[in-house]
N, C-alpha and C positions, 0 to 999 in steps of 0.2 A: 509614478504615473498610474492613475486609476482609470477604470473604464476599459480594461483590456478584454473583458468578456461582455461588453455591452450588447444587449439583444440576444445573447446566447441562453440556451436552456440545457441544464445538465441533470443527469441522474447519478447520484452517488450512493453506493451501497456501503453498509457499515458506517452510516453517516452520523450516528448519534453520539459517538465518542471517539477518542483517539485521533488517528490520521483522518478519518472521515469527517469528524467534526471540525478539525483544523482546516480542512479543504472547503467545507461548507462556508465557514467564516470568511475565508479569503475569496472564494468565488463570488459570494454575495457582495463583498466590498468592491469587487471588480465589475459589478453590473450584471452578474448572471442570476437567473432564476433557477431554483434547484428543487428537484424532488429528492428528499432525504429518505432513503430506503434503509430500514433497519428492523430489528425485532424488539427493540427497547422502546415500548410504546410511550411510557411516561416521558422519557428524554426526547423522543420524536415529537410529541405534542408540544413540549417546551420549546423546541426549535421553531415551530409555527408561530407560537406566541412571541418569541423573541424577534423574528425577522418579518413578521406580518405577511404581506402579499408576495414576498420574494421566495418563500419556502413552503412547500407542501410535504407533509409526512406520508409515506406509504409503508405500511407494515409489509416486510418482505423477507421471508426466509428463503435464501438463495438456493436451497435444496428443493424448492417447490416452483416448478416452471410457471404455473398459473400466477403465482404471486410476482414473479419476475416480469411476466408479460403485463400484469396490471400496473406495476410501477412505471413501465415504459408508456403505457396507455395514458396514465395520469399526466405525464409530461405533455402529451398532446392535448388532452382535454382541458388542462388547467392553463398551460402556457403556450399552446399552439404548435408544438413540435419538439424535436430533440436534436441537439448539436453535439453534446458531450456525454460520454459514459465513463465513469470511473468505477471499475470493478474492484472494490476495496474490501468488502466484507471478508473477515478472516477468523480463523481459529488455529489452535495448535493441539498437539497430541501428547503434551508432557514430554518427558525425556525417555520414552520407551525405546528399548533396543529392538532389533529386528526379530529376535526370538520371543519377545514379550507381547508384541502388538497383536490385538485380536483382528480378525478379518472384518468384523463389523465396524470397528473404529477406523481401519484403513479405508473402507468404503466411505465412511462419513467424512473423513478428511478430504478425500478426492471429490466428494460430492459438493462440498463447500468451496474448495480452493481451485478446482479445475472445471468441473461440470457447471458450477454456478456462473463463472465468468463466460464460459462458452455459450450458455443459454442467454446470458445478458447480451452478448454480442448478437446472437441470433435475433432477438426481439428488438434490439436497438437499430440495427442496420436499415430495415425498411423505413423507419421514421427519419433516419438521417438522409437517406436517398431522396426523400420528399423535400428536404431542405438544401439539396445540392452537395451534401458531403458532411463530414463531421470528424470528431476525434475520439478515439477509444484509448483509455489508459487502464492497464491492469497492474495491480499490486503484486509484484513478485517478492524476492528477498535475496539478500546475500547468501542465505542458506541454500538457494537454488543454484548458486554458482560454485560453491566450495563446500567440502565436508567440514564439520566442526562448528557450524553456526546454528544448528537446529536439529531436532529429532528426525528420524529417517522418513516417516510418512510425510511430514510437513515439508522437509527439504526436497524430496523427490517431486512432490506436488508443485512446489514453486519452480523447480526446473522445468516441469511441464508447462507452466504458465509462460515462462520465457520463450519456449519454442512455439507454443500455440500463438503467442503474440506475433512472432515472426511470420508464421504461416498465414495467419489472418491478415497481416499487413500485405503479404504478397497477393492475396485474393482481393482485398478491398481498396488498396491504395489507388489502383486505376480508376476506381469509382469515387475518388476524392474523399475516402474515409481512411484516415491515418490510424495506425494501431502501434502503440508502444507500451513498454513496461517500466516500472520504477522498482529498484531493488533497495529497500531501506536497510540500514544497519541497525544498531541498537537505538531504538526510538522509545521514548518514555510514554508507553501506553499500558493499558490494563491487560494486554494479551499474555504477558508473562504470568501474572497471577491467575488469569482465567485458564491457562493451559495446565495449571496445577490443580484445577478443580476448586479454587477458592471462590467464595461469594463475590458478586460484582463489586460490592462496596470495598471489600478487602483488596481485590485486584486493583481497583482505582487507587487505593493508598500505596500499593506497590509501585505504581507508575511514578509517584513522587519520589520514591527511593531510587528508581532508575535515573530520574532527572538529576538527583543529587550526586550520584556516583558515576554517571555515564561518561563524564569528561576525563576520567582517569584511565580509560581502557583503550584509547585510540589516539592517533596523532593530533587531531584537532581537539584542543582541551576544553570542549564544551559538550554538554549533553545534547543528544539528538532529540528534537521536539517534533510533534506533529506538523507544526508550521514549516519545518524544513522540507518535509515531503510535499506539503501543500504547494510550496513555491515551485517544486519540480513539476507537479501536476499542472499548475497554471501555465508554465512554459509549454508543456506538451499540448495543452488544450487550446492555447491562444494562437494568434497569427504568428507570433514569434517562433513557433515550432512548425511552421507551414511546410518546411522542407525535411522534416524528420519523421521517418516511419520505419517500422520493422526493427527497432533497436530497443535498448534499455538504458536507463540512467541509474548509476549507482550513487546513492546518497547515504554515506556511512561514516562520515568523519575521518575517512582514510583507514578504517580498521582493517580493510582487506589488502592494503598495500604490501604487507609482509609481516613476518613474525615481529614480536615486540622489540627485539634487538635491532630491527631495521630503523626504528625511529626513537627508541628510548636509550640514551647513552648509558644509563645505569643497568640495562638488561644485558645479560651475558649471551653471547652468540653460542649456539650449539657446537659450532666448529671449534670455538675457543675452548669450550668445556672438554671436547673430545681430545684436543691436543694439549690440554693442560696449560693453556696460555693465560696470563694475567691480564684481565681487561679493566682493571681498576683505573678510573679516570685519573690522568696525571695533572698535577697543578702546573699552571704556567709559570715560567721563570721571570 
């Protein structure tokens, strides 16, 4: 069923690649006009050429409030208003331990992952109120829910995004602006390589490696793709999610359901190891 976002206008940050790009593609296919906000100018301009009148590119470093405000203003000047904000721009801090991370890097992570979405909401809300309401979606992460899925600064920032989304929903839902978050699992994007300081081209190649191997580490035996997160964003942005606010959707292939032995019959339970029990699968008689 197409046309689920007919007449809607969205701003998507981090829109030129990965989850953002997948969401631009789906939203446009569903009738939405999109301001694609990013710092990758060449890819952003390519989006305008690809989608014509449906997409406008805005250079937007989400650590710069003026650029955030300009991206929101572009939605109104080009498309007449704003209905949807997807705060998706993201970075990571490598796998630093708490004793290794520099104060400046900690501040940078929080500036992008927490302050950026907060300022995005700040500047989106007045435009949404002019349209009678709207939907805000923030990209969190399974790393914000449990230890072990990301480095410490990134993980704690994503936990802050989850709680910020809930508090913002409490403030804004009575004004018909819904706020929710998405917690992706292992998704094939360039963020893994970028967090290691690799050049963008190399990081993009690593995304293909994640896509190749991703289905082996979770109960659902397929790689997580940007399109999987885009579908969740579409649900939260559309009328289908009209009764949903102040919560989050986990899109992770089931990777957080439990330890590997919970879903892989060939994995040994730690309790069995402790008790010295043989868990070798038995052949049927």
